[in-house]
C-alpha positions as CSV (number, residue, x, y, z in Angstrom):
1,M,56.7,20.9,47.8
2,K,57.7,19.9,43.9
3,F,55.2,18.4,41.9
4,G,55.6,16.4,38.5
5,I,56.7,13.5,36.5
6,V,60.2,13.9,37.8
7,D,59.9,13.7,41.6
8,A,56.9,11.2,41.4
9,K,57.8,7.8,42.8
10,N,56.5,4.5,42.3
11,A,52.4,4.2,42.1
12,L,52.3,8.0,41.0
13,R,54.9,7.4,38.3
14,L,52.8,4.7,37.1
15,I,50.0,6.6,36.9
16,Y,51.7,9.3,34.7
17,V,52.9,6.5,32.4
18,V,49.3,5.0,31.8
19,V,47.9,8.6,31.6
20,L,50.6,8.8,28.8
21,L,49.6,5.8,27.0
22,L,46.2,6.7,27.2
23,F,46.8,9.7,25.4
24,I,49.0,7.6,22.7
25,Y,46.4,5.0,22.3
26,K,43.6,7.8,21.6
27,G,45.5,9.5,19.4
28,L,46.4,6.4,17.0
29,R,42.7,5.7,17.0
30,A,41.7,8.9,15.9
31,F,44.1,8.7,13.5
32,A,43.1,5.1,12.6
33,R,39.8,6.2,12.2
34,L,40.9,9.0,9.8
35,N,42.2,6.5,7.6
36,S,39.7,3.9,8.0
37,K,42.2,0.8,8.1
38,A,41.1,-1.6,10.9
39,W,44.8,-2.9,10.9
40,L,46.1,0.4,11.9
41,G,43.8,0.0,15.0
42,H,45.3,-3.3,16.1
43,A,48.9,-1.8,15.6
44,S,47.7,0.5,18.1
45,A,46.6,-1.5,20.6
46,A,49.5,-3.8,20.0
47,L,52.0,-0.7,20.8
48,L,50.0,-0.1,24.0
49,V,50.4,-3.4,25.0
50,V,54.5,-3.7,24.4
51,S,54.8,0.1,25.6
52,L,52.9,-0.8,29.0
53,G,54.8,-4.1,29.2
54,L,58.1,-1.7,28.7
55,A,57.2,0.8,31.7
56,V,56.3,-2.1,34.0
57,V,59.6,-3.4,33.4
58,T,61.5,-0.8,33.8
59,L,60.0,0.6,37.0
60,R,60.7,-2.6,38.7
61,N,64.3,-2.6,37.5
62,E,64.5,0.6,38.5
63,S,63.3,0.1,42.0
64,A,65.3,-3.2,42.6
65,L,68.7,-1.3,40.9
66,R,68.0,1.4,43.7
67,N,67.6,-0.9,46.5
68,Q,70.6,-3.2,45.9
69,P,73.2,-3.0,48.7
70,L,77.0,-2.7,48.1
71,T,79.1,-5.9,49.3
72,A,81.9,-5.7,51.5
73,G,84.3,-6.3,48.2
74,E,83.2,-3.7,46.0
75,T,84.6,-0.3,45.5
76,T,82.3,2.9,45.7
77,R,85.2,5.0,44.3
78,R,84.7,6.5,40.8
79,P,87.0,7.5,38.3
80,N,88.3,11.0,37.9
81,I,87.5,12.4,34.5
82,I,87.7,15.7,33.4
83,L,86.5,17.0,29.7
84,F,88.2,20.4,28.8
85,G,86.0,22.3,26.0
86,T,87.3,25.4,24.8
87,D,86.1,27.9,22.2
88,G,88.1,30.0,20.0
89,L,91.5,28.1,20.7
90,N,93.4,26.6,18.0
91,A,95.1,23.5,18.7
92,A,97.7,24.4,16.5
93,N,99.0,27.3,18.6
94,M,99.0,24.8,21.8
95,S,102.7,23.9,23.0
96,L,100.4,20.7,24.3
97,Y,100.2,19.7,20.8
98,G,103.6,20.7,19.5
99,Y,103.6,24.5,19.1
100,E,107.2,25.6,19.7
101,R,106.7,28.4,22.3
102,E,105.3,27.4,25.6
103,T,101.7,28.5,25.3
104,T,100.0,26.2,27.4
105,P,101.7,25.4,30.6
106,F,99.5,24.4,33.1
107,L,97.9,21.8,30.2
108,D,101.6,20.5,29.6
109,E,102.0,19.7,32.9
110,L,98.3,18.2,33.4
111,A,99.0,16.2,30.0
112,K,102.2,14.0,31.9
113,S,99.9,12.3,33.9
114,S,96.3,12.2,31.7
115,L,94.7,10.9,28.4
116,V,95.0,13.2,26.0
117,S,93.1,13.0,22.7
118,L,94.2,14.5,19.5
119,N,91.1,13.8,17.3
120,H,87.7,14.9,19.0
121,F,85.3,17.1,18.7
122,T,82.6,18.7,21.3
123,N,79.0,17.9,20.9
124,S,78.3,21.6,19.8
125,G,80.8,23.8,19.2
126,H,78.5,26.9,18.5
127,S,79.0,29.3,21.3
128,M,78.2,33.1,20.8
129,G,82.1,33.7,20.6
130,S,82.3,31.6,17.7
131,D,79.1,32.7,15.9
132,T,80.1,36.0,15.8
């Protein structure tokens, strides 16, 4: 049996949110006491109220979206999206991008029926092969 925030449902998840907000509130109150400014205590209370309100709205919307049935007219088919990310591969040496020799025949064939981008970047291009 798993236990934790990820597996929590409904009321238990709400308890986690309330405990988190209490920790935030206590931390902000302690910080306010260090600076001895009364407005900071009020600001932390306002932040707590806003956070709690957002948590309640999020939990209600999440359960409402999860329980919506599909109607007959809606499609359940998702698009086929494949992202290729490579390391140590230069586009200047790929026939897919205009190199004179046929170096990427399978990608050339796939590109005929695909959307191919010319200016793209990976989120993190640092792997062990590129760092050495």
